[in-house]
N, CA, C and O atoms as CSV, one atom per row, in Angstrom:
chain,resi,resn,atom,element,x,y,z
A,1,UNK,N,N,147.834,80.008,-82.097
A,1,UNK,CA,C,148.944,80.186,-82.996
A,1,UNK,C,C,148.411,80.720,-84.322
A,1,UNK,O,O,147.371,80.289,-84.821
A,2,UNK,N,N,149.145,81.657,-84.864
A,2,UNK,CA,C,148.737,82.238,-86.137
A,2,UNK,C,C,149.956,82.824,-86.835
A,2,UNK,O,O,151.004,82.996,-86.211
A,3,UNK,N,N,149.832,83.133,-88.121
A,3,UNK,CA,C,150.953,83.770,-88.809
A,3,UNK,C,C,151.250,85.159,-88.247
A,3,UNK,O,O,152.358,85.675,-88.398
A,4,UNK,N,N,150.263,85.751,-87.607
A,4,UNK,CA,C,150.468,87.094,-87.063
A,4,UNK,C,C,151.246,87.078,-85.759
A,4,UNK,O,O,152.153,87.889,-85.572
A,5,UNK,N,N,150.903,86.158,-84.845
A,5,UNK,CA,C,151.597,86.171,-83.556
A,5,UNK,C,C,152.865,85.313,-83.548
A,5,UNK,O,O,153.676,85.428,-82.629
A,6,UNK,N,N,153.047,84.461,-84.551
A,6,UNK,CA,C,154.262,83.636,-84.724
A,6,UNK,C,C,154.606,82.811,-83.487
A,6,UNK,O,O,155.781,82.557,-83.221
A,7,UNK,N,N,153.615,82.399,-82.744
A,7,UNK,CA,C,153.857,81.585,-81.554
A,7,UNK,C,C,154.089,80.131,-81.931
A,7,UNK,O,O,153.730,79.690,-83.022
A,8,UNK,N,N,154.692,79.400,-81.011
A,8,UNK,CA,C,154.924,77.984,-81.194
A,8,UNK,C,C,154.611,77.261,-79.902
A,8,UNK,O,O,154.407,77.893,-78.866
A,9,UNK,N,N,154.573,75.942,-79.956
A,9,UNK,CA,C,154.241,75.168,-78.766
A,9,UNK,C,C,155.275,74.065,-78.590
A,9,UNK,O,O,155.721,73.462,-79.567
A,10,UNK,N,N,155.655,73.801,-77.344
A,10,UNK,CA,C,156.587,72.724,-77.018
A,10,UNK,C,C,155.777,71.520,-76.563
A,10,UNK,O,O,154.923,71.634,-75.683
A,11,UNK,N,N,156.046,70.376,-77.162
A,11,UNK,CA,C,155.389,69.130,-76.770
A,11,UNK,C,C,156.490,68.177,-76.315
A,11,UNK,O,O,157.368,67.833,-77.105
A,12,UNK,N,N,156.458,67.748,-75.057
A,12,UNK,CA,C,157.515,66.874,-74.539
A,12,UNK,C,C,157.574,65.535,-75.282
A,12,UNK,O,O,156.571,65.054,-75.810
A,13,UNK,N,N,158.762,64.955,-75.308
A,13,UNK,CA,C,158.969,63.649,-75.923
A,13,UNK,C,C,158.008,62.628,-75.312
A,13,UNK,O,O,157.853,62.572,-74.092
A,14,UNK,N,N,157.369,61.827,-76.152
A,14,UNK,CA,C,156.457,60.786,-75.690
A,14,UNK,C,C,155.043,61.262,-75.428
A,14,UNK,O,O,154.176,60.454,-75.095
A,15,UNK,N,N,154.790,62.547,-75.570
A,15,UNK,CA,C,153.469,63.111,-75.276
A,15,UNK,C,C,152.609,63.063,-76.537
A,15,UNK,O,O,153.009,63.572,-77.584
A,16,UNK,N,N,151.437,62.455,-76.437
A,16,UNK,CA,C,150.540,62.388,-77.593
A,16,UNK,C,C,150.121,63.802,-77.990
A,16,UNK,O,O,149.861,64.648,-77.135
A,17,UNK,N,N,150.059,64.042,-79.286
A,17,UNK,CA,C,149.683,65.369,-79.754
A,17,UNK,C,C,149.020,65.275,-81.130
A,17,UNK,O,O,149.274,64.354,-81.906
A,18,UNK,N,N,148.191,66.228,-81.393
A,18,UNK,CA,C,147.529,66.327,-82.680
A,18,UNK,C,C,147.074,67.757,-82.871
A,18,UNK,O,O,147.142,68.558,-81.939
A,19,UNK,N,N,146.617,68.086,-84.049
A,19,UNK,CA,C,146.162,69.441,-84.294
A,19,UNK,C,C,145.034,69.426,-85.309
A,19,UNK,O,O,144.884,68.479,-86.081
A,20,UNK,N,N,144.262,70.465,-85.298
A,20,UNK,CA,C,143.144,70.636,-86.211
A,20,UNK,C,C,143.293,72.004,-86.864
A,20,UNK,O,O,143.317,73.027,-86.181
A,21,UNK,N,N,143.392,72.016,-88.177
A,21,UNK,CA,C,143.532,73.274,-88.920
A,21,UNK,C,C,142.146,73.755,-89.321
A,21,UNK,O,O,141.408,73.037,-89.996
A,22,UNK,N,N,141.795,74.954,-88.913
A,22,UNK,CA,C,140.481,75.514,-89.229
A,22,UNK,C,C,140.523,76.472,-90.413
A,22,UNK,O,O,139.479,76.918,-90.889
A,23,UNK,N,N,141.726,76.789,-90.889
A,23,UNK,CA,C,141.864,77.657,-92.058
A,23,UNK,C,C,141.970,76.786,-93.307
A,23,UNK,O,O,141.884,75.560,-93.223
A,24,UNK,N,N,142.158,77.417,-94.461
A,24,UNK,CA,C,142.277,76.665,-95.716
A,24,UNK,C,C,143.581,75.894,-95.837
A,24,UNK,O,O,143.698,75.009,-96.683
A,25,UNK,N,N,144.550,76.213,-95.015
A,25,UNK,CA,C,145.832,75.526,-95.070
A,25,UNK,C,C,146.714,75.903,-93.910
A,25,UNK,O,O,146.444,76.867,-93.193
A,26,UNK,N,N,147.781,75.134,-93.727
A,26,UNK,CA,C,148.723,75.414,-92.641
A,26,UNK,C,C,150.069,74.783,-92.955
A,26,UNK,O,O,150.140,73.748,-93.617
A,27,UNK,N,N,151.126,75.405,-92.480
A,27,UNK,CA,C,152.458,74.823,-92.538
A,27,UNK,C,C,152.797,74.370,-91.128
A,27,UNK,O,O,152.716,75.149,-90.179
A,28,UNK,N,N,153.175,73.113,-90.999
A,28,UNK,CA,C,153.550,72.580,-89.691
A,28,UNK,C,C,155.021,72.202,-89.753
A,28,UNK,O,O,155.427,71.378,-90.573
A,29,UNK,N,N,155.802,72.797,-88.895
A,29,UNK,CA,C,157.222,72.509,-88.803
A,29,UNK,C,C,157.497,71.974,-87.407
A,29,UNK,O,O,156.926,72.460,-86.431
A,30,UNK,N,N,158.352,70.990,-87.309
A,30,UNK,CA,C,158.631,70.446,-85.986
A,30,UNK,C,C,160.078,70.000,-85.869
A,30,UNK,O,O,160.747,69.718,-86.863
A,31,UNK,N,N,160.537,69.945,-84.638
A,31,UNK,CA,C,161.876,69.463,-84.313
A,31,UNK,C,C,161.712,68.171,-83.527
A,31,UNK,O,O,160.718,67.985,-82.824
A,32,UNK,N,N,162.676,67.293,-83.646
A,32,UNK,CA,C,162.636,66.019,-82.922
A,32,UNK,C,C,163.797,65.956,-81.938
A,32,UNK,O,O,164.798,66.657,-82.089
A,33,UNK,N,N,163.647,65.106,-80.933
A,33,UNK,CA,C,164.685,64.952,-79.921
A,33,UNK,C,C,165.891,64.172,-80.450
A,33,UNK,O,O,166.984,64.257,-79.891
A,34,UNK,N,N,165.687,63.411,-81.535
A,34,UNK,CA,C,166.755,62.571,-82.077
A,34,UNK,C,C,166.489,62.360,-83.556
A,34,UNK,O,O,165.506,62.878,-84.086
A,35,UNK,N,N,167.340,61.614,-84.226
A,35,UNK,CA,C,167.126,61.295,-85.632
A,35,UNK,C,C,165.839,60.493,-85.788
A,35,UNK,O,O,165.483,59.717,-84.900
A,36,UNK,N,N,165.147,60.669,-86.890
A,36,UNK,CA,C,163.890,59.970,-87.142
A,36,UNK,C,C,164.140,58.471,-87.260
A,36,UNK,O,O,165.021,58.038,-88.003
A,37,UNK,N,N,163.370,57.690,-86.531
A,37,UNK,CA,C,163.448,56.227,-86.574
A,37,UNK,C,C,162.019,55.690,-86.669
A,37,UNK,O,O,161.314,55.659,-85.660
A,38,UNK,N,N,161.580,55.271,-87.849
A,38,UNK,CA,C,160.192,54.823,-88.027
A,38,UNK,C,C,159.760,53.743,-87.048
A,38,UNK,O,O,158.594,53.697,-86.657
A,39,UNK,N,N,160.674,52.880,-86.650
A,39,UNK,CA,C,160.321,51.801,-85.717
A,39,UNK,C,C,159.990,52.315,-84.321
A,39,UNK,O,O,159.404,51.587,-83.519
A,40,UNK,N,N,160.351,53.546,-84.021
A,40,UNK,CA,C,160.048,54.152,-82.725
A,40,UNK,C,C,158.800,55.031,-82.757
A,40,UNK,O,O,158.448,55.651,-81.754
A,41,UNK,N,N,158.137,55.083,-83.900
A,41,UNK,CA,C,156.976,55.949,-84.053
A,41,UNK,C,C,155.700,55.179,-83.681
A,41,UNK,O,O,155.467,54.070,-84.162
A,42,UNK,N,N,154.901,55.776,-82.839
A,42,UNK,CA,C,153.635,55.187,-82.412
A,42,UNK,C,C,152.535,56.222,-82.579
A,42,UNK,O,O,152.797,57.421,-82.675
A,43,UNK,N,N,151.321,55.747,-82.612
A,43,UNK,CA,C,150.208,56.672,-82.752
A,43,UNK,C,C,149.061,56.293,-81.846
A,43,UNK,O,O,149.031,55.208,-81.266
A,44,UNK,N,N,148.126,57.200,-81.739
A,44,UNK,CA,C,146.921,57.043,-80.936
A,44,UNK,C,C,145.761,57.479,-81.821
A,44,UNK,O,O,145.843,58.515,-82.482
A,45,UNK,N,N,144.693,56.710,-81.843
A,45,UNK,CA,C,143.553,57.037,-82.690
A,45,UNK,C,C,143.010,58.410,-82.333
A,45,UNK,O,O,142.585,58.649,-81.203
A,46,UNK,N,N,143.027,59.299,-83.301
A,46,UNK,CA,C,142.642,60.694,-83.078
A,46,UNK,C,C,141.212,60.830,-82.575
A,46,UNK,O,O,140.910,61.771,-81.841
A,47,UNK,N,N,140.326,59.914,-82.949
A,47,UNK,CA,C,138.908,60.010,-82.595
A,47,UNK,C,C,138.507,59.085,-81.452
A,47,UNK,O,O,137.318,58.840,-81.246
A,48,UNK,N,N,139.476,58.570,-80.710
A,48,UNK,CA,C,139.187,57.640,-79.613
A,48,UNK,C,C,138.247,58.297,-78.599
A,48,UNK,O,O,138.595,59.325,-78.017
A,49,UNK,N,N,137.067,57.723,-78.380
A,49,UNK,CA,C,136.116,58.335,-77.440
A,49,UNK,C,C,136.623,58.369,-75.997
A,49,UNK,O,O,136.134,59.164,-75.194
A,50,UNK,N,N,137.584,57.526,-75.660
A,50,UNK,CA,C,138.124,57.505,-74.295
A,50,UNK,C,C,138.787,58.838,-73.941
A,50,UNK,O,O,138.701,59.286,-72.798
A,51,UNK,N,N,139.448,59.475,-74.916
A,51,UNK,CA,C,140.156,60.718,-74.610
A,51,UNK,C,C,139.275,61.955,-74.746
A,51,UNK,O,O,139.699,63.059,-74.403
A,52,UNK,N,N,138.067,61.783,-75.238
A,52,UNK,CA,C,137.020,62.814,-75.228
A,52,UNK,C,C,137.447,64.173,-75.785
A,52,UNK,O,O,137.241,65.204,-75.144
A,53,UNK,N,N,138.040,64.171,-76.976
A,53,UNK,CA,C,138.359,65.448,-77.622
A,53,UNK,C,C,137.166,65.855,-78.478
A,53,UNK,O,O,136.702,65.087,-79.321
A,54,UNK,N,N,136.680,67.054,-78.256
A,54,UNK,CA,C,135.560,67.587,-79.024
A,54,UNK,C,C,136.138,68.364,-80.211
A,54,UNK,O,O,136.285,69.585,-80.156
A,55,UNK,N,N,136.466,67.624,-81.297
A,55,UNK,CA,C,137.063,68.251,-82.472
A,55,UNK,C,C,136.041,69.183,-83.120
A,55,UNK,O,O,134.868,68.825,-83.229
A,56,UNK,N,N,136.464,70.366,-83.548
A,56,UNK,CA,C,135.524,71.365,-84.092
A,56,UNK,C,C,135.213,71.192,-85.581
A,56,UNK,O,O,134.840,72.160,-86.244
A,57,UNK,N,N,135.361,69.977,-86.116
A,57,UNK,CA,C,135.057,69.705,-87.520
A,57,UNK,C,C,134.220,68.436,-87.615
A,57,UNK,O,O,134.328,67.553,-86.764
A,58,UNK,N,N,133.389,68.342,-88.644
A,58,UNK,CA,C,132.534,67.161,-88.789
A,58,UNK,C,C,133.094,66.147,-89.779
A,58,UNK,O,O,132.814,64.954,-89.656
A,59,UNK,N,N,133.877,66.591,-90.754
A,59,UNK,CA,C,134.450,65.687,-91.764
A,59,UNK,C,C,135.938,65.980,-91.934
A,59,UNK,O,O,136.339,66.570,-92.937
A,60,UNK,N,N,136.759,65.576,-90.968
A,60,UNK,CA,C,138.183,65.916,-91.038
A,60,UNK,C,C,138.914,65.136,-92.131
A,60,UNK,O,O,138.503,64.042,-92.517
A,61,UNK,N,N,139.992,65.720,-92.612
A,61,UNK,CA,C,140.907,65.018,-93.514
A,61,UNK,C,C,142.001,64.448,-92.621
A,61,UNK,O,O,142.746,65.194,-91.985
A,62,UNK,N,N,142.093,63.125,-92.579
A,62,UNK,CA,C,143.027,62.446,-91.682
A,62,UNK,C,C,143.911,61.520,-92.525
A,62,UNK,O,O,143.419,60.854,-93.436
A,63,UNK,N,N,145.200,61.477,-92.226
A,63,UNK,CA,C,146.106,60.609,-92.974
A,63,UNK,C,C,145.725,59.141,-92.758
A,63,UNK,O,O,145.080,58.794,-91.769
A,64,UNK,N,N,146.132,58.299,-93.692
A,64,UNK,CA,C,145.859,56.861,-93.574
A,64,UNK,C,C,146.497,56.306,-92.298
A,64,UNK,O,O,145.889,55.516,-91.575
A,65,UNK,N,N,147.735,56.738,-92.039
A,65,UNK,CA,C,148.434,56.277,-90.835
A,65,UNK,C,C,147.654,56.642,-89.572
A,65,UNK,O,O,147.464,55.803,-88.692
A,66,UNK,N,N,147.206,57.890,-89.485
A,66,UNK,CA,C,146.491,58.337,-88.288
A,66,UNK,C,C,145.122,57.675,-88.163
A,66,UNK,O,O,144.653,57.430,-87.051
A,67,UNK,N,N,144.485,57.386,-89.280
A,67,UNK,CA,C,143.166,56.752,-89.209
A,67,UNK,C,C,143.252,55.290,-88.786
A,67,UNK,O,O,142.258,54.704,-88.359
A,68,UNK,N,N,144.457,54.693,-88.907
A,68,UNK,CA,C,144.643,53.287,-88.525
A,68,UNK,C,C,145.328,53.114,-87.174
A,68,UNK,O,O,145.621,51.989,-86.770
A,69,UNK,N,N,145.586,54.208,-86.477
A,69,UNK,CA,C,146.231,54.113,-85.161
A,69,UNK,C,C,145.281,53.450,-84.172
A,69,UNK,O,O,144.064,53.569,-84.317
A,70,UNK,N,N,145.816,52.750,-83.166
A,70,UNK,CA,C,144.959,52.070,-82.198
A,70,UNK,C,C,144.345,53.021,-81.170
A,70,UNK,O,O,144.864,54.107,-80.914
A,71,UNK,N,N,143.245,52.592,-80.598
A,71,UNK,CA,C,142.632,53.319,-79.485
A,71,UNK,C,C,143.533,53.163,-78.257
A,71,UNK,O,O,144.330,52.227,-78.187
A,72,UNK,N,N,143.410,54.061,-77.304
A,72,UNK,CA,C,144.260,54.051,-76.110
A,72,UNK,C,C,144.224,52.708,-75.389
A,72,UNK,O,O,145.265,52.214,-74.957
A,73,UNK,N,N,143.041,52.110,-75.251
A,73,UNK,CA,C,142.950,50.842,-74.519
A,73,UNK,C,C,143.474,49.646,-75.317
A,73,UNK,O,O,143.466,48.522,-74.816
A,74,UNK,N,N,143.926,49.875,-76.541
A,74,UNK,CA,C,144.499,48.818,-77.365
A,74,UNK,C,C,146.028,48.903,-77.450
A,74,UNK,O,O,146.665,48.065,-78.089
A,75,UNK,N,N,146.609,49.913,-76.805
A,75,UNK,CA,C,148.059,50.103,-76.836
A,75,UNK,C,C,148.691,49.361,-75.664
A,75,UNK,O,O,148.261,49.505,-74.519
A,76,UNK,N,N,149.713,48.570,-75.961
A,76,UNK,CA,C,150.407,47.810,-74.917
A,76,UNK,C,C,150.968,48.764,-73.864
A,76,UNK,O,O,151.542,49.801,-74.198
A,77,UNK,N,N,150.800,48.409,-72.604
A,77,UNK,CA,C,151.227,49.283,-71.502
A,77,UNK,C,C,152.707,49.645,-71.575
A,77,UNK,O,O,153.092,50.760,-71.224
A,78,UNK,N,N,153.540,48.702,-72.032
A,78,UNK,CA,C,154.979,48.986,-72.091
A,78,UNK,C,C,155.328,50.029,-73.163
A,78,UNK,O,O,156.442,50.551,-73.169
A,79,UNK,N,N,154.399,50.334,-74.061
A,79,UNK,CA,C,154.628,51.363,-75.067
A,79,UNK,C,C,154.188,52.748,-74.581
A,79,UNK,O,O,154.503,53.753,-75.218
A,80,UNK,N,N,153.475,52.807,-73.481
A,80,UNK,CA,C,153.003,54.098,-72.957
A,80,UNK,C,C,154.118,54.751,-72.134
A,80,UNK,O,O,154.840,54.060,-71.414
A,81,UNK,N,N,154.262,56.070,-72.235
A,81,UNK,CA,C,155.306,56.745,-71.456
A,81,UNK,C,C,154.948,56.774,-69.971
A,81,UNK,O,O,153.778,56.733,-69.591
A,82,UNK,N,N,155.980,56.845,-69.156
A,82,UNK,CA,C,155.810,56.956,-67.707
A,82,UNK,C,C,156.335,58.326,-67.296
A,82,UNK,O,O,157.486,58.671,-67.561
A,83,UNK,N,N,155.484,59.088,-66.654
A,83,UNK,CA,C,155.886,60.424,-66.187
A,83,UNK,C,C,155.901,60.439,-64.677
A,83,UNK,O,O,155.004,59.902,-64.028
A,84,UNK,N,N,156.921,61.054,-64.126
A,84,UNK,CA,C,157.011,61.191,-62.666
A,84,UNK,C,C,157.123,62.660,-62.323
A,84,UNK,O,O,157.619,63.471,-63.105
A,85,UNK,N,N,156.656,62.973,-61.151
A,85,UNK,CA,C,156.711,64.366,-60.689
A,85,UNK,C,C,157.857,64.536,-59.731
A,85,UNK,O,O,158.081,65.635,-59.224
């Protein structure tokens, strides 16, 4: 994605997602499936070794909320989405 190609990405409801900006700045715009409800917001620790993401930065700037999110194995099973094929 870039300002030149103007592409966007669809992330299904309940799907964990994150991004890493490699430029000096970025504008992130998003749509939600429903009205914002803070009590329904959950997070996953961005640096959890279980999910094995090789982030291309050594000293990322991470929000306080994201830095305090639990690791995957610390999230209650009933809070995890169930996907069927």
